[in-house]
Backbone as CSV, one residue per row, in Angstrom:
resi,resn,N_x,N_y,N_z,CA_x,CA_y,CA_z,C_x,C_y,C_z
1,VAL,-3.878,-10.763,-26.865,-3.368,-9.544,-26.258,-3.840,-8.363,-27.081
2,SER,-4.429,-7.410,-26.431,-4.921,-6.215,-27.094,-3.783,-5.222,-27.311
3,GLN,-3.658,-4.742,-28.511,-2.632,-3.756,-28.833,-3.325,-2.455,-29.223
4,SER,-3.113,-1.421,-28.435,-3.631,-0.105,-28.789,-2.765,0.937,-28.122
5,ARG,-2.955,2.161,-28.500,-2.129,3.219,-27.906,-2.512,3.498,-26.451
6,TYR,-3.631,2.967,-25.982,-4.055,3.224,-24.610,-3.603,2.151,-23.632
7,HIS,-3.372,0.945,-24.089,-3.014,-0.140,-23.188,-1.500,-0.239,-23.051
8,SER,-0.991,0.319,-21.995,0.437,0.182,-21.697,0.569,-0.212,-20.234
9,LEU,1.482,-1.140,-19.987,1.694,-1.654,-18.640,3.028,-1.145,-18.116
10,ASN,2.997,-0.555,-16.937,4.208,-0.110,-16.257,4.291,-0.833,-14.923
11,TYR,5.499,-0.964,-14.413,5.673,-1.615,-13.125,6.775,-0.912,-12.339
12,ALA,6.711,-1.085,-11.052,7.742,-0.550,-10.154,7.905,-1.541,-9.006
13,ALA,9.138,-1.748,-8.617,9.439,-2.581,-7.461,10.290,-1.748,-6.516
14,GLY,10.035,-1.883,-5.235,10.788,-1.097,-4.264,11.053,-1.872,-2.996
15,TYR,11.956,-1.336,-2.224,12.310,-1.959,-0.955,12.724,-0.846,0.002
16,ASP,11.946,-0.658,1.029,12.273,0.319,2.068,12.864,-0.419,3.258
17,ILE,13.876,0.175,3.866,14.462,-0.390,5.070,14.835,0.763,5.988
18,GLY,14.657,0.554,7.257,14.983,1.602,8.215,15.454,1.020,9.531
19,THR,16.054,1.878,10.328,16.534,1.459,11.632,16.311,2.590,12.626
20,ASP,16.220,2.217,13.859,16.060,3.195,14.924,16.772,2.662,16.157
21,LYS,17.310,3.573,16.940,17.982,3.178,18.178,17.423,4.023,19.307
22,LEU,16.841,3.358,20.238,16.312,4.029,21.412,17.389,4.065,22.492
23,PRO,17.304,4.977,23.445,18.297,5.013,24.528,18.378,3.659,25.240
24,ASN,19.584,3.213,25.500,19.832,1.946,26.212,19.236,0.731,25.493
25,ALA,19.170,0.769,24.170,18.624,-0.356,23.410,19.442,-0.567,22.140
26,ALA,19.351,-1.759,21.591,20.035,-2.072,20.335,19.279,-1.452,19.158
27,HIS,19.942,-1.395,18.011,19.269,-0.928,16.803,18.128,-1.877,16.447
28,LYS,17.032,-1.316,16.004,15.870,-2.097,15.597,15.605,-1.799,14.129
29,ILE,15.412,-2.857,13.324,15.278,-2.720,11.879,13.867,-3.094,11.435
30,TRP,13.360,-2.365,10.464,12.095,-2.684,9.814,12.348,-2.659,8.303
31,TYR,11.490,-3.357,7.533,11.616,-3.319,6.077,10.260,-3.548,5.415
32,SER,10.186,-3.152,4.129,8.938,-3.268,3.395,9.195,-3.358,1.886
33,PRO,9.099,-4.562,1.301,9.157,-4.664,-0.156,7.781,-4.365,-0.765
34,VAL,7.774,-3.847,-2.006,6.526,-3.490,-2.678,6.655,-3.759,-4.178
35,LEU,5.542,-4.133,-4.809,5.466,-4.303,-6.252,4.195,-3.618,-6.734
36,ILE,4.323,-2.767,-7.752,3.190,-2.020,-8.279,3.090,-2.259,-9.786
37,LEU,1.902,-2.600,-10.268,1.610,-2.731,-11.695,0.566,-1.696,-12.056
38,ARG,0.787,-0.962,-13.164,-0.150,0.090,-13.564,-0.452,-0.055,-15.051
39,LEU,-1.736,-0.113,-15.379,-2.195,-0.292,-16.746,-2.969,0.946,-17.188
40,LYS,-2.570,1.511,-18.316,-3.331,2.622,-18.887,-4.508,2.012,-19.631
41,THR,-5.728,2.304,-19.198,-6.923,1.679,-19.761,-7.647,2.551,-20.768
42,GLY,-7.249,3.796,-20.884,-7.864,4.722,-21.823,-7.047,5.994,-21.879
43,PRO,-7.476,6.968,-22.654,-6.687,8.204,-22.774,-6.561,8.978,-21.465
44,LYS,-7.490,8.756,-20.546,-7.468,9.490,-19.274,-7.670,8.588,-18.062
45,SER,-7.485,7.271,-18.217,-7.774,6.374,-17.101,-6.673,5.330,-16.925
46,TYR,-6.531,4.898,-15.648,-5.505,3.935,-15.265,-6.070,2.977,-14.225
47,PHE,-5.537,1.750,-14.231,-5.844,0.776,-13.198,-4.513,0.300,-12.630
48,ALA,-4.425,0.187,-11.306,-3.167,-0.233,-10.685,-3.427,-1.276,-9.609
49,LEU,-2.477,-2.190,-9.453,-2.454,-3.173,-8.375,-1.159,-2.989,-7.600
50,ARG,-1.233,-3.143,-6.289,-0.062,-2.982,-5.425,-0.053,-4.115,-4.412
51,GLY,1.098,-4.755,-4.281,1.295,-5.771,-3.259,2.473,-5.355,-2.393
52,GLU,2.332,-5.495,-1.086,3.406,-5.056,-0.194,3.428,-5.904,1.067
53,TYR,4.558,-5.887,1.721,4.721,-6.603,2.980,5.471,-5.683,3.930
54,TYR,5.010,-5.617,5.171,5.675,-4.823,6.206,6.201,-5.772,7.276
55,SER,7.456,-5.616,7.627,8.028,-6.405,8.719,8.665,-5.452,9.719
56,ASP,8.037,-5.339,10.856,8.526,-4.489,11.938,8.356,-5.261,13.249
57,PRO,9.132,-6.357,13.420,8.935,-7.209,14.590,9.246,-6.518,15.918
58,LYS,10.127,-5.531,15.895,10.474,-4.806,17.124,9.609,-3.570,17.335
59,GLN,8.640,-3.347,16.423,7.633,-2.291,16.557,8.244,-0.891,16.629
60,VAL,9.153,-0.636,15.686,9.791,0.675,15.594,8.843,1.695,14.967
61,MET,8.219,1.328,13.843,7.329,2.236,13.117,5.868,2.103,13.526
62,ALA,5.462,0.892,13.886,4.059,0.639,14.231,3.998,-0.236,15.480
63,PHE,3.548,0.325,16.572,3.449,-0.425,17.824,2.157,-1.231,17.844
64,THR,2.275,-2.533,18.089,1.089,-3.390,18.187,0.927,-4.001,19.572
65,GLY,2.012,-4.127,20.314,1.948,-4.773,21.614,1.789,-6.282,21.522
66,THR,2.062,-6.866,20.358,1.920,-8.311,20.166,3.300,-8.965,20.082
67,ALA,3.324,-10.272,20.226,4.592,-11.014,20.202,5.290,-10.929,18.848
68,ASN,4.541,-10.913,17.751,5.136,-10.876,16.413,5.416,-9.459,15.922
69,GLY,4.928,-8.458,16.636,5.103,-7.091,16.160,4.215,-6.820,14.960
70,PHE,4.655,-5.920,14.107,3.867,-5.538,12.932,4.401,-6.288,11.722
71,LYS,3.762,-7.400,11.386,4.091,-8.191,10.200,2.809,-8.322,9.404
72,THR,2.707,-7.549,8.333,1.448,-7.405,7.629,1.651,-7.444,6.120
73,THR,0.777,-8.172,5.435,0.740,-8.208,3.977,-0.418,-7.343,3.513
74,GLY,-0.199,-6.581,2.437,-1.250,-5.728,1.915,-1.383,-5.854,0.408
75,ILE,-2.623,-5.791,-0.054,-2.927,-5.778,-1.481,-3.936,-4.664,-1.713
76,SER,-3.715,-3.880,-2.759,-4.675,-2.830,-3.086,-4.814,-2.697,-4.594
77,GLY,-5.953,-2.201,-4.991,-6.226,-1.920,-6.392,-6.913,-0.578,-6.494
78,ASN,-6.574,0.168,-7.522,-7.231,1.461,-7.681,-7.495,1.768,-9.154
79,PHE,-8.512,2.579,-9.380,-8.868,3.070,-10.703,-8.803,4.590,-10.649
80,ASP,-8.002,5.178,-11.527,-7.855,6.637,-11.604,-8.434,7.141,-12.910
81,MET,-9.158,8.253,-12.835,-9.726,8.883,-14.021,-9.424,10.378,-13.960
82,ASN,-8.710,10.871,-14.957,-8.475,12.314,-15.074,-9.719,12.922,-15.703
83,ILE,-10.514,13.612,-14.896,-11.793,14.131,-15.383,-11.697,15.580,-15.843
84,GLY,-10.523,16.150,-15.717,-10.259,17.505,-16.189,-8.765,17.723,-16.212
85,PRO,-8.312,18.845,-16.735,-6.866,19.068,-16.816,-6.181,19.130,-15.450
86,GLN,-6.932,19.440,-14.402,-6.345,19.534,-13.072,-7.174,18.808,-12.018
87,THR,-7.966,17.822,-12.453,-8.849,17.111,-11.538,-8.754,15.612,-11.788
88,GLN,-8.607,14.853,-10.690,-8.533,13.393,-10.803,-9.472,12.739,-9.796
89,PHE,-10.169,11.708,-10.260,-11.042,10.905,-9.418,-10.363,9.560,-9.199
90,ARG,-10.416,9.023,-7.969,-9.820,7.720,-7.660,-10.776,6.893,-6.808
91,MET,-10.922,5.611,-7.181,-11.588,4.604,-6.361,-10.508,3.600,-5.977
92,GLU,-10.468,3.211,-4.691,-9.408,2.319,-4.233,-9.958,1.320,-3.217
93,ALA,-9.503,0.086,-3.346,-9.828,-0.962,-2.382,-8.515,-1.478,-1.809
94,LYS,-8.468,-1.646,-0.475,-7.264,-2.136,0.202,-7.631,-3.300,1.113
95,TRP,-6.714,-4.259,1.219,-6.884,-5.402,2.112,-5.556,-5.666,2.799
96,PHE,-5.594,-5.863,4.118,-4.399,-6.148,4.902,-4.614,-7.402,5.737
97,GLN,-3.564,-8.211,5.850,-3.587,-9.434,6.657,-2.361,-9.417,7.564
98,SER,-2.572,-9.589,8.856,-1.481,-9.569,9.824,-1.349,-10.926,10.501
99,LYS,-0.174,-11.177,11.083,0.034,-12.422,11.841,-0.754,-12.406,13.147
100,ASP,-1.022,-11.219,13.658,-1.690,-11.085,14.959,-2.988,-10.293,14.831
101,LEU,-3.739,-10.273,15.911,-4.978,-9.488,15.978,-4.618,-8.033,16.281
102,ILE,-4.375,-7.252,15.232,-3.955,-5.854,15.437,-4.961,-4.844,14.894
103,PHE,-5.990,-5.316,14.171,-6.969,-4.412,13.581,-8.265,-4.417,14.381
104,ASN,-9.039,-3.363,14.223,-10.344,-3.238,14.869,-10.244,-3.472,16.376
105,GLN,-9.422,-2.661,17.013,-9.198,-2.714,18.459,-8.698,-4.089,18.896
106,ASN,-7.737,-4.633,18.124,-7.079,-5.908,18.426,-8.041,-7.097,18.456
107,THR,-9.051,-7.090,17.581,-9.992,-8.205,17.528,-9.926,-8.968,16.207
108,GLN,-9.187,-8.433,15.210,-9.138,-9.076,13.900,-7.717,-9.055,13.349
109,SER,-7.404,-10.050,12.501,-6.094,-10.072,11.845,-6.171,-9.549,10.419
110,THR,-7.371,-9.223,9.934,-7.532,-8.646,8.598,-8.246,-7.306,8.686
111,ASN,-8.006,-6.491,7.674,-8.648,-5.183,7.596,-8.814,-4.835,6.127
112,TYR,-9.863,-4.137,5.783,-10.058,-3.709,4.410,-10.751,-2.357,4.393
113,SER,-10.621,-1.685,3.256,-11.313,-0.418,3.081,-11.576,-0.198,1.595
114,ILE,-12.635,0.523,1.309,-12.948,0.970,-0.041,-13.175,2.472,0.053
115,THR,-12.416,3.225,-0.722,-12.506,4.675,-0.633,-12.596,5.294,-2.033
116,GLY,-13.067,6.487,-2.057,-13.098,7.293,-3.269,-12.578,8.675,-2.934
117,SER,-11.933,9.297,-3.897,-11.417,10.645,-3.649,-11.456,11.472,-4.930
118,LEU,-11.457,12.752,-4.743,-11.401,13.721,-5.820,-10.286,14.685,-5.478
119,SER,-9.307,14.810,-6.365,-8.171,15.693,-6.071,-8.056,16.781,-7.130
120,PHE,-7.570,17.935,-6.695,-7.428,19.102,-7.565,-5.989,19.591,-7.529
121,LYS,-5.451,19.878,-8.684,-4.095,20.447,-8.773,-4.228,21.964,-8.753
122,ILE,-3.492,22.587,-7.825,-3.582,24.046,-7.686,-2.356,24.686,-8.294
């Protein structure tokens, strides 16, 4: 195990739950647990992993038109670099797996993306 002032591990766990009631319908519940691990890799850089699950079988938050509704697992990883006092660069990869064919015009049960961003604090 490497011990230095730059390598520190933080974590967060969360659980979102919500409900909605449409006219002439029962309450519909959705939920989403999440776990996030974040490692400081240098004086200005971080690496994070996120795992999450969405369960919205009654399609309150995300309509899919499928029998199982929106039941999706997601994993993402990102690298953040503070390149200036008010500027941050991020590279992120995301992967999602659903019970049904809900991605790419209902032809796939998995979806992924790789993105980069540059943000400025004003």
